[in-house]
C-alpha positions as CSV (number, residue, x, y, z in Angstrom):
1,M,-45.5,139.6,83.9
2,Q,-45.1,138.4,80.4
3,Y,-46.3,135.1,78.8
4,W,-44.5,132.9,76.3
5,L,-44.7,129.6,74.5
6,F,-41.9,127.0,74.3
7,K,-42.1,124.4,71.5
8,S,-40.3,121.0,71.8
9,E,-40.5,117.7,70.1
10,P,-41.7,115.3,72.7
11,N,-39.3,112.5,71.6
12,T,-36.4,114.9,72.2
13,W,-37.5,116.8,75.3
14,G,-41.1,116.3,76.4
15,W,-43.3,117.5,79.3
16,D,-42.5,114.4,81.4
17,D,-38.7,115.2,81.0
18,Q,-39.4,118.8,82.1
19,V,-41.4,117.6,85.1
20,A,-38.7,115.2,86.1
21,R,-36.2,118.1,86.5
22,G,-38.3,119.4,89.4
23,D,-37.5,122.8,90.8
24,V,-34.0,122.6,89.4
25,G,-35.5,123.2,86.0
26,E,-33.6,122.9,82.7
27,E,-31.9,125.2,80.2
28,W,-34.0,125.9,77.1
29,D,-30.9,125.3,75.1
30,G,-30.3,124.7,71.4
31,V,-32.3,127.6,70.0
32,R,-30.6,128.9,66.9
33,N,-33.0,131.5,65.7
34,Y,-32.2,135.2,66.4
35,Q,-35.9,136.2,66.9
36,A,-36.4,133.3,69.4
37,R,-33.2,134.2,71.2
38,N,-34.2,137.8,71.4
39,F,-37.5,136.8,72.9
40,M,-35.6,134.9,75.6
41,R,-33.5,138.0,76.3
42,E,-36.8,139.8,77.2
43,M,-37.9,137.1,79.7
44,K,-37.8,137.8,83.4
45,I,-37.8,135.4,86.4
46,G,-41.4,134.6,87.2
47,D,-42.7,134.9,83.7
48,L,-44.9,132.0,82.6
49,G,-45.0,130.0,79.4
50,F,-46.9,127.3,77.7
51,F,-45.0,124.0,77.1
52,Y,-46.0,122.9,73.6
53,H,-45.4,119.5,72.1
54,S,-44.7,119.9,68.4
55,M,-44.5,117.3,65.6
56,K,-47.4,114.8,65.8
57,E,-49.1,116.0,69.0
58,K,-49.2,119.7,68.3
59,S,-50.7,120.7,71.6
60,V,-50.1,122.8,74.7
61,V,-49.6,120.3,77.5
62,G,-48.3,122.3,80.5
63,I,-47.2,125.6,82.1
64,V,-43.6,126.4,82.9
65,E,-42.0,129.3,84.8
66,I,-38.8,131.2,83.9
67,I,-36.3,130.6,86.8
68,A,-33.2,132.1,85.2
69,E,-32.9,135.0,82.8
70,A,-31.0,134.8,79.5
71,H,-27.4,133.5,79.9
72,P,-24.9,131.8,77.5
73,D,-26.2,128.5,76.1
74,S,-24.0,125.8,77.7
75,K,-24.4,123.6,74.6
76,T,-22.2,125.9,72.4
77,D,-19.1,128.0,72.5
78,D,-20.7,130.5,70.1
79,P,-21.4,133.7,72.2
80,R,-24.4,134.7,70.0
81,W,-26.6,132.0,71.6
82,E,-28.3,132.4,74.9
83,C,-31.1,130.6,76.7
84,V,-33.2,130.8,79.8
85,D,-34.0,128.1,82.4
86,I,-37.5,126.9,83.0
87,K,-39.3,124.6,85.4
88,A,-42.6,122.8,85.1
89,V,-45.5,124.4,87.1
90,R,-48.5,122.3,86.2
91,P,-49.8,120.1,83.4
92,F,-52.9,121.1,81.4
93,V,-56.0,119.2,82.6
94,Q,-57.0,118.9,78.9
95,P,-54.2,119.5,76.2
96,V,-55.1,122.2,73.8
97,T,-54.4,121.3,70.2
98,L,-53.1,123.5,67.4
99,E,-56.3,122.7,65.5
100,Q,-58.4,124.0,68.4
101,I,-56.3,127.1,68.6
102,K,-56.6,127.7,64.8
103,N,-60.4,127.2,65.1
104,T,-60.8,129.8,67.8
105,P,-61.5,133.2,66.2
106,D,-60.1,135.2,69.1
107,L,-56.7,133.3,68.8
108,A,-56.3,134.0,65.0
109,E,-53.5,136.5,65.7
110,M,-51.6,134.2,68.1
111,A,-47.9,133.8,67.1
112,L,-48.4,130.0,67.2
113,V,-50.9,130.5,64.3
114,K,-48.9,133.2,62.4
115,S,-45.3,132.0,63.0
116,S,-45.7,128.3,63.5
117,R,-42.1,127.4,63.0
118,L,-40.7,129.7,65.7
119,S,-39.6,127.7,68.8
120,V,-40.0,130.5,71.4
121,Q,-42.9,132.9,71.0
122,P,-44.7,135.6,72.9
123,V,-48.3,135.1,74.1
124,T,-50.6,138.0,75.0
125,Q,-52.4,138.0,78.3
126,T,-55.7,137.5,76.5
127,E,-54.4,134.5,74.5
128,W,-52.9,133.1,77.8
129,Q,-56.2,133.3,79.5
130,R,-58.2,131.9,76.6
131,V,-55.8,128.9,76.1
132,C,-55.8,128.1,79.8
133,D,-59.7,128.2,79.8
134,M,-59.7,125.8,76.8
135,G,-57.4,123.5,78.7
136,Q,-59.4,123.7,81.9
137,T,-56.2,124.8,83.6
138,K,-55.6,127.5,86.2
139,P,-53.7,130.3,84.6
C-alpha cells in the first residue's frame, strides 16, 4: 500500500462534498501538473490518502481511499490528463495544520513542506503514521 495527499480548496471541493459522495466517490479531476498526474498513475485501488484543505485552513481534515486507478479525466478532451477516483473513509478527529506539520522535525522532508504547491503528493508510511497520530485518527 502507498499513501498520498490530495489538496483542495474547500470552497471549490471540500471534505463535506467528498463525504456526501459516499461510496460512489468522485473523480480527482482538474489536475494539470505532470508530476501530480504521474503520481496518480502510480496509485492502486486501496491506497489511502490525506484530504487536505488548502487556502485559509491549510490542514489535513480526513482520509480517502483510491477506488479507481488512473483513467482519462472526464473534464477535458486532452488525452494527456488523467485522474483517479477517491472516496471518503473517515474524518480526522483533530485537523492537523500545515503549521503543526512544519513544526514537527520528523516531518521536515514531507512533500507538503518541500513542494507545497503540488496538488497530489506522495506520503511515506512514517509520515502517514505521524500525521494520523497528531490528528488522533486511526491510520
